[in-house]
N, C-alpha and C positions, 0 to 999 in steps of 0.2 A: 658645707664643710669649711669653706674659706671664712664665712661669717663667724663660725664657732671659733676658729683659730684666732681671728682678730679679737674676739671677746676674751679668749684665754690670755692673749698677749696684754690686753688692757688690764686684766686682773693682776698679772704678774707685775706690770709697771706700777699699778696702784699700790701694791704691797710694798714696793721699794720706796714709797713716799711716806710710809709710817714714821712718825716721830718716836713711837715706842710700839713694840709688838703687843698684840692683844694677849690676854691671858690664855694659857694653854687650854683651859676649860672652854673658853669661848671658841677656840679653833676646833676643838672636839665637837662641841655642839653644832658649830657651823657645818662640819663634815656630815653629821647625822642629818641635819636639815637638807643639805645638798642631796644626800642619798635618797631621802624621802621625796623631794621634788623630782629627782630623776626617775624614780619608780612611778610616780604619778604621771609624768610625761610619757613614759613608755606605755603605760596601761591605757591612758586616756587620750593619747596623741591623735588618734583618728577622729575624735569628736571635737578637737580644738579647731578654731578658725586659723587661717594662714597667719594672720597678724599675731594671734596668741602664741602660735608655735614659734614665730620669730622672737617674740619677747621671752618665752621660756628658754629657748636655746641660748639667747644672749645672756640672760641672768645666770643660767647654769654654767656657761663657758667662763664668764667673767669671775663668778664666785669660785670656780675650780682653780683659776689662775691665782686668785687671792689666797685660797687655802693651801695650794701647793707651795707657793713662794713663802708663805708664812711658816708652814711646817718645816721646810728646808732651812729657813733662817733659825728657827729654834734649835734644830739639830746641830747646825754649824756653830752657833753662838755658845752652845753648851760646852764645846771644846775650848775652854778659856783658861788663861793664866790667873790663878787666884791673886787678889790684890796684895795679900801679905807676902807674896814671893817676888814682888816687883823690886828690882834694885838689889837683890841679895845674891851672893855667890852660890852657885849650884853646880855640882859635878854631874854631868849628863853623858850618857852613852847613846850614840845614834849613828846614822848613815848620811853622807852627803848625797842628797837626792836628785840634784840637777846639776847642770853645767855651772861651775863656779865663774864668777865675774871678777876680773882683775880690776882693782881700784888703783888710784895713784899711789897710795901708801899701804895697800893691803889687798884683801880679797873678800868678796861677799858670796854667800851660798845659802841654799835651802837645806835645812837639817831636819831629818826625820828622827824624832826621839824614840828610843827603844826602852831606856830605863833611866830613872832619876829618883832622887830622894823626895821629890815633891810631885804633886799632880800637875803635869805640864801638858800643853797642847801637843798634838801629834806632829805638826809641822811648824817650824819657826824659821825666821829669816835672820841670819847672823852675819856680822862683819868681824873680820880678824885683821887688826891693824898692826903696823910695826910698833915695836917697843919704844915708848917715848924716851926712856933713859938711854938705852944702848943703840937705838935706831935699827935694831935687828929686825929684818922683815919676817913676816910669818912663814911657816913652812909651806911648801907646795902641797895643795890639796887637790884631789881628783874626785870626780863623780864615782859613786859606788864604794868609796872607802868608809870603813867604820872607825870612828874616833871616840875617845873619851876626852871631854873638854870641860873646863870650868867656865861657866857662862854667867852673865848678868843680863836678865831679861826684863822687858816691860810689856805691858799690854799694848795692842795696836793703837797708835796715836799719830796723827798727821796735822799739818797746818790747816787752818780754816779761814778762808778769805772769800769775799764776794767773787763768784764765778771762778774760783780757784780749783785746782786738782784735788780730788778727794782721795787721799792716800789710804785712809781707813777702808773706804769702799773697795779700792784696788786690792788691798790685802785680804779682805773678806772674800772677794771673788776668786782668789787663788788659794783659799783655805790656808792662809798664813796667819796664825792666831796669836803670835807674839813676835817681837823683834828684840834684838840685843846684840851683844858683842862677846868675843872670847877674851877672857882675862888671861894675862901671861902668868903661867903657873907650871910647876913641875908635874902636875897631874895630866897635863895635856899630852896625849900620845896616840899614835895610830895603832889600832887594834887589828885591822885586817885591810889588805890591799884591795880586795874586791868582794862584794857581797853578791850572792847568787840570786839576783832578781832580774827578770828580762829587761825591764825599762832601764835599769842601771847599766846594763851592757850597752844599750843604745846610747846612753849619755856618754859612756866611755868612748864609743865609736865617734860620736860627735866631737869629743874633745881631741881625739887623735886627728880628725880632719882639720879642726881649727889650728892645731899645732903644725900640721904639714903645710897648710896654706901660708901660715906666717913664715915658715922656714923657706918655702919656695919664693915667695914674693918679698920677703924682708920688710924694708921700710917703705915700700911703694905705697902711694897714698890711698889707693882704693881697695886694699886688702879687706877692709871691714865690709865693704859692699858685697864683694864676692862671697865672703864668709856668711853674710846674712842670707844671700840667695841660696846657698848650699845647705846650711844647717839651721837657719833661723836665728842665729846669734847676731844681733845688731849692735852689740856693745862696743865694737871697735870702730864704728862709724863716728867721725869727729863732729863736734858741735857745728863747725863751719859747713860741713856737708849736709847736716840736718837742716840748717838754715836755707841752703840752696833748694833742698827738696821741698821745704815748707813754702818758699816763695814761688816755686814753679808748680806746686800741687802734685808732685809725684811721690809723696811719702809712701803711698800704698805699694809702690813697686819694689821697695826693699823690705817690706813687712810681709812675710809669707802669708798668703790668704787665698781667696777664691781664684784669683787670676793664675797664680803659680800652680795650685793644686789641679785646676782645670787643664792647664797646659800639659802637665805631666800625664794626666789621664788621657788627653787627646793623643799625645805622642805614643803612649803605650797601646791604646786602641788601634792607632794607625799601623804600628809595628806588627801587631798580631794579625791585623787584616792583610798586610803584605805577606806574612808568613803563611797564613791559611790559603791564600790564593796560589802561592808557590807550591804548597803541599796539600792538594785537595783531599787526601785521605784523612787529614785531621778533622774535616767536617763530619766524618762518620762518628767521631767521638764527642764532638761539641760543635753545634752549629755556629757559623761565623758571627752572627749578631750577638749571641750570648758570650762567645769567647771574647769579643771586643769589649763588651761591657764589664765582664769579670776582670779582664786584664787592666782596664782603666781603673776600676775600683782598687784592685790590689796594688797597682803602681802608686795610686794616690795615697793609700794607707802607708806604703813604705816611705814615701816622701814625707808624709806627716810625721812618722816616727823619727826620721832623720832630722826634721825641723824641730823636734822636741815636744810635739803635741801641745803647744801652747794654746791658749784660749781661742785666738783667731783661727788657728789651724784646725782645731777641733770643730769650730763652726763651719769652716769651708768643707771639711770632710763629711760632716753630717749632711750638709746640703747636697753634696755629690752622691752620698750613699742613698738618700731618699730618691733622687732622680734615677739612679741606676735600679733601685728596687722597683720603682714604678714601671720602668721599661722592661725589666725582666718578668714582671707579672703579666705582661702582655696587654695591660690596660692602657687605653689611649687617654692619658691624663693631660689636661691643659697645663701649659707652663705655669699659670697662676696657681693651680692646685699643687704642683710640685713645690713651688716656692712656699706656699702655705704649710705644707707638710714639713718642709725643712725648718720653717720658723717654729713650728710646734716642737720638733725634735730638739732644736737648740735650747728653747726655753725650759723644756722638761729636764734636760741635762744640766743646764746652767741658768737658773732664774735670775742671776745677777748680771747676765749679759746686757740687760736693758740699761745698766749704768755706764756702759762703754760707748764712746763715740763710734768705735769701729763697728759695733752691732748695727746701729742705725744707718751708717754710711754704706756698709756692705750690702744690706738688704735693699736699701733705696737704689743703689747703683745697679744691682741685679735686676730689680724691677724695671728700671728705666731702659736697660739693655733689652730686656724681654719686650717691652712696649715698642721700642724702636725697631727691632729685628723681626717682630711678629707681623709687620706690615701695617701697623696702625698709623705709622708715618710713612709717607712716600719718600724713600731714600734711594739715592743712586748707588751704584755698585762701586767696588774698588776703594781708592783712597777717599773719595767723597763720602762713601758710607761710613768709613772709620772716623772721619772728621765730624760727620753729622752726629754719630754716637757720642763722641767726646764733647761736642757742644751741648747735647741733650743732658749728659751726665753733669757737666759743669753747671748748667742752669738748674737742674733738679736738686743738686746737693748744696747750692749756695745758701739757702736758709739754714740748713743744718750746720754748715761750716761757720756761719755767723753765730749760731747758738753756742757751739763747742769751742771755737777758736777765735771768734770776733774778727774774722777776715777770711778772704778766699783769694786764690791766685787768678789774676786776669789773663795770665799767659798759660794757664793750665791746659787748654785744648791743644795748643801748639806744642807745649812741652811733652804732653803725653803722646801725641802723635809721633814725636821724635823718639821718645824713650821707650815706649812699650815694645816696638819691634826689636830694639836692641836687647832689652832685658829678656823678652819672651823667647826670641829665636836665636840669640847669640850668647849672651852672658850666662843665663841660667843653664842652658844645655851644656855649655862648656864647663861651667863650675861643677855640675853633676857628673860630667864625664871625668873630671879630675878626681872626684870622689871614688869612682869605680876603677880607674886605671892609674898606676903610679907614674904618670908622665907630667913633665913640666909644661909642655907646649900648650895644652888646653887652658891652663891657668894664665899663661903669658898672653895668649890670644884674648881671653876673657878680660884681662886687665887692660889690654889695648882698646877693646870695645868700651870699657868703662871710662877710659880717658876721653875717648871720642864723645861719649854721651855727656860727661860732665863739662866738657869744653863748651858745648852748646847750652846746656842748662845754666852754667855759670853766667854766660852772656845774658840769657833771658832773666835770670834772677837779679842781675845788676841794674835792670831798668827801673827807673823811679816809679813807673806805673805798673810794676809787676804784681803788686798786692793791693787789694781793696781792704782797708781797715775800717771797722765799724764798731761802735759801742754795742755791748750785749743787748739784743733787742727784747722787747716785751713779748709775752706768750701770744697775745692777740695778734700782733704784727706777724709773728712767725706762722701762725695758723692761716692767716689771710694770704701770706706769701706762698705757702705750700699749696693752697687751693688755686692760686693764680698760676703757679708752675704747672700743676696738673692740667689746668685748662689750656695752657700754651702747648702742652705735649699731646693734646688730643689730635685726631686725624684732621687733615686739611678738609675744609668745608665746615668745620665747627663754627657756629655763629659767634660773632662779637669777640674775636681774639684780643681786641683792645682791653676787654674786661680783665684778662689775665695780666696784662701789663699794669693796669691800674691797681690790681691787687698786690703786685710785687713792689711797685714803686715806693710806697710809704716805708717799707722795711729798709730800703737803701738810703732813704733820706732822713731816717729817724735819728734824733740826737737826744741824749738824756737831759733831764732838767738839771739846772744848776741853782745854787743858793741865790736868793734875791739880793739886791743892793743892801749893804750894811749887815750882812750875815756871812757865816762861813761854815763849812763842814770839814771836820778833821777826822781822818781814819787812821787809827793806830793799827797797822797791819800785823798779822800773826806771822812773824818771820822766825820763830824759835827764840833762842837766846840772843837777842839783838834788838835793833830798833829801826823802824822806817815809818814815818808819819806823813800822809798826804793831806795837804790843806788846800781846799778849793773855795774860791770866792766867785762872785758873779761872772768874772771874765778872766781870772788868773788861776794858775796852779803852782803850788809850792811843794817840794819834797824835802822833808827834814830827815836826813840819813837814808842809807840805802840797804840796810840789813847786813847780815853776816855772810862770810864765805863758808860754804858747806864742805869744800874740798878743793883740790887743784883745778878741777874743771867745772865747778858748779858753785853758784852763789845765789843769794836771795834776790839780787837785782834781776837776774836772768829768769829765775824760776817763779818768783812771787810778784815782785814789784811791776815789772814790765807787763806781764799778762793782766795784772789788775788795772794798770793805767789804760791799756787798750780797751778792756771791758768797760771802763768808766768813760770812754770817749775822749781821753786826753791824748792829743797829738803833739803837744809841745809843753815842756816845763818852763815856766817863766823864771824859776830860780830853784837851784839845788843847794841846800845848806848841809854841809858835812860838819857835824858838831865837833868831832875830833877823829883821830886817826886809828882808833882801835878797830880790829877786824870785824867785831860784831856790829859796828855802826857804819863802817865804810867798805866792808867786803864786797858789796854789790855795786859800788860807785862806777867802776869801769864799764860794767854792762849797761848801766843807765845812760851814761854819756855817749856810748856807742850805739845804743838801741833806740834813742828818742832824742829829737832836737832839744837842747837846753840853752836858754838865753843867757844865763849867768850862774856862776858858782861862787858860794861863799865857803871858804875853808882856810884854816890856819895850819894844818898839818899834812894834808894830802896833796900829792902832786899827780895830776891827771894829764898825760900828754894829749889825749883827745879833747881836753877842754882848755888847752893853752890859749891865752888871750882873753878869756872870759872869767878868770878866777880873781877874786878879791878877798882880802882877809875879813874875818868875822870879829868885830870889835864892839865893845859896849858903847851904847848911844847911837849905833847905826839904826836908822828907822826909815820906814816907807809906808805908804798907804795904797791899798788896792780896793777899789769899789766900796769905799766906806769902811774898810777893815784896816786897823792899825797894827803894824808889826814893829817891834822894838827888840834889839839885842841888848840884854842886860849884863852879859858876861861873855868873855873875860875882859877886864879893863885894859886899856891901851898901855898903861904903865905896868911894870913888873911889880906885882903885889906879893912876891915871895911864894907864888904858887908852885907846888911840886907835882910832877907827873902829868901825863896827858889828860887824865880824867878831870883834874881841877882846872885845866885850861880849856875845857869844852865850852862850846857856845851854848848859852841859855837864851831862849827866845820867848817873848810874851806876845800873845795875839789877842786883840780886843775888838769886839763888835757890839754895838748897842749897849754899852756899859757892862758887858759880860766878857770875862777874860779867861784865857787858857795859857798855862805856863808849861813849856817843854824844857825840862831841866837836864836832859842828857845824862852824863855819868858823873856829875859833880859830887864831891864828898865833903867832909866836914870843913876842910880848909876853904874851899870855894864857897861853901854856904856862909861862912863868916864874912868873907869879902862881899858877897851878894847882899847880906843883911846890912853891912856897913854903908853901902852906896845906895841901896834901893829899898830899905826897910818899909817905907811907906807906900811902895808901889808894887809889892809882891802879891797882894791879895788877889786871888783868882778863884773862879768857881770850879775850874777843871785843872788838874795837875797830871802831867805824865811824870811818874815818880822818878826822882834822881837815882841813877845807878841801879835801875831795875828793882828797887826796894832793898838794896844792900844795907847791912847793919852799919856800914861806915858812912851812911848818909841819912837824910831825913831826921835831923836833930830836932829836939823839942822847940828850939828857937825858930827854925824854919816852919815847923808845923803851925806855930802860933802866928807867924807873919803871913802865911799863905791862906790858911783857913779854907781849904777847898770843900766843895760839896761832893766832888767826884775825883777819885784817885785811880789812875790807870797804870798798870804794870805790864811792860812788854817783856815777857819771860818765856823760856823754853820749858817744855814738859820734863819733869824730873831732872832739872838742870843741876850740875854738880856743885853749884855755889849756894844752893838752898834759897835762891831768890824767889819771891820776896821773903825777907826774914820775918818770922812770926811777930817779933817785937815791933818791927816797923809797921806791919799790917795792923797790929793792935793800936799802935800810937795814932795812926791816921783815923782809925775807926773811933777811937775815944774822943777825937776832936770833932766828930760829927760827920766824917766823910764816908761815902759809900765806896768800897773797894771793888775794882774790876781787874781781871788778869787774862791775858791773851791765851795762855796755855790751856785753860779749861773753858774759856768762853769764846775763843776765836778773835777775829778782828773786831775792834771796838770803834764804832762810828759815833762821833760826837757832833751834834748840830747845835750851833750857837747863833742866836739872833734875838729879835725883839721879844719873842715869847719866853726866852730864857735858854735853858740847856736841856738837851735830851741825849741820852746814851743808849745805844743799841748794840747788842753782842751778836756776832754772826752765828754762833752755835745755837743761840736761843731764837734767832730769827728763822733759821732753817735747820731744825733738828732732824736727825735720822736715827733709826733704831740701833744702828751699829756704832754710833759715836760713843766713845768711852767704853766699848765692850770688847 
């Protein structure tokens, strides 16, 4: 059975690697062939050899996973927003289906569509911002309310960068088949205060709990942590607190999952056991073992509902339900069989779970705990046993953490040994008690425990060696490291433990290749409507711009550029060039200088306190050489050339290697282009151009096109951006001059390799396509 479940899981995982779904007819034929093979296996199984049976079971299980995941994908993708309705005003009636999220200048919520003038997906993710003209905030919205709203929607679309977060996969897994925003209109109105649906009542209860926690605790710093433990809403946890959790490896403690659900189940089972012993007559109606198991399951279900039944909570509840069902059946199932059944149940319900880091980390952690506590490792009792388990988990999860997050916490065993008891036995029970009884004391005590926990975690996170950062490793290294970890976790007496160490060591020492001397690689990152370009030579790293600000608490520097640099193995920037002060180019600058060491900054318009002392102006004729690659600033001139506006004063940089050049033109417009042509007309020719001002109609004049004559033109633009960049006339102008056009919104990050062989451009969405991209 375990072998078959692993085969099914491999099939589900393989289906999520499709670049395009097979034709529906192919899936139907595959299902018929599968049924035929299964019938043959049942009829002739007794005559097959043991090896043939294993092969047949493996093929059937793996193909079942492929067919199941493929069929579910077809079903879900069919609920799509037609392209002709993108960006158009639509009046829609529906229900706010989940707990709304408060933003800095608005609110975000899931909207279940009931009626509309166009064929719309059933569930969409909406934002409702303050009115730009009057600054009037949106009205208060609550879960379960029915609204009529004027919407502007678009199909699921996210940023696409090497090793970046796949927002489109996240939306697909949560069945959110369009995103958009509420237009300010007189048609927007509340139609009903509460819709009679059971889950909506649960969300209203969660909302009332969140409001009461905020009222009792006010502005105290750890209100968000207690809210997360009680109702699964993590959105009030600050970025600084998340950074502490990341550096200490305790993120899982504030994301309701198996640990919390199991804790509630154990508490409920223990309480029923105590009651049954005090009132023996209860055993006449229900034996104690069954009563404890049922109470544990019911309590876990209630907690899962209170936590919002998110994907990780559903996964934990399914695992517990499978274990309880196995024990209620009276069958003595091995722990590994229970884990396999839970894995099967999770993938049947949610085949997209394999795209989540939490899926792999949670099942791996449970497997390691089972291995450790089952006696396969000789472990002492008490605190030594707990520390041994934490060390085993830290070791086992390290390869997966390097794959998903390019780093892991070195202080995680100590941090978890300190935080788990506080969260499990103090903070969570007190937070849940505050849900049940209208008393302030439990919340105040829980917040005091949170303060105590965070004081120690903050000290651990502040240590320079708290984190091990590593470039994203290759698949072969990860596979070898996983085998090595498994070898190290085998019982004492296993021969050659050094073999496990030797298998793990290359992963920790691996560094990605860099360009050779006299060559460079430039990556135009997909940051939406903005710009961030990473240039790497043999021994140096340059970042040109830092991407846009996405909101008061989020920017491309934090969400896109820093994760990309970590995955690329960049531990220090030799130079940061901020071409000008517009938010779409410099919005992420602060996160960059605070998140990674920067040796020097070139900027004319941006003041960065964190970079004081290393900033110098960006002026024409500034030049330097790194590893045989020549860098020269062409604009702005040192003298005032009558330039108007920040765009025309932006830095323009030309990079040349092996006689091949790339021109990064920032946001210059016609006036700056004339100045540039006056001073550098004979030196503008470049094989690669990052288009000026994202392809705006106010730039890329015919004279500049004639002077540069590029083979490749790259546009850093946002999907369905309100400016219409790149303008069709500009796109056609460069194409008519013989250039090949590229754009980040539809092709993802653009990687340009420049060296002796010439120029090569690679697009991330074309390098790693998935069937849900653009769907």
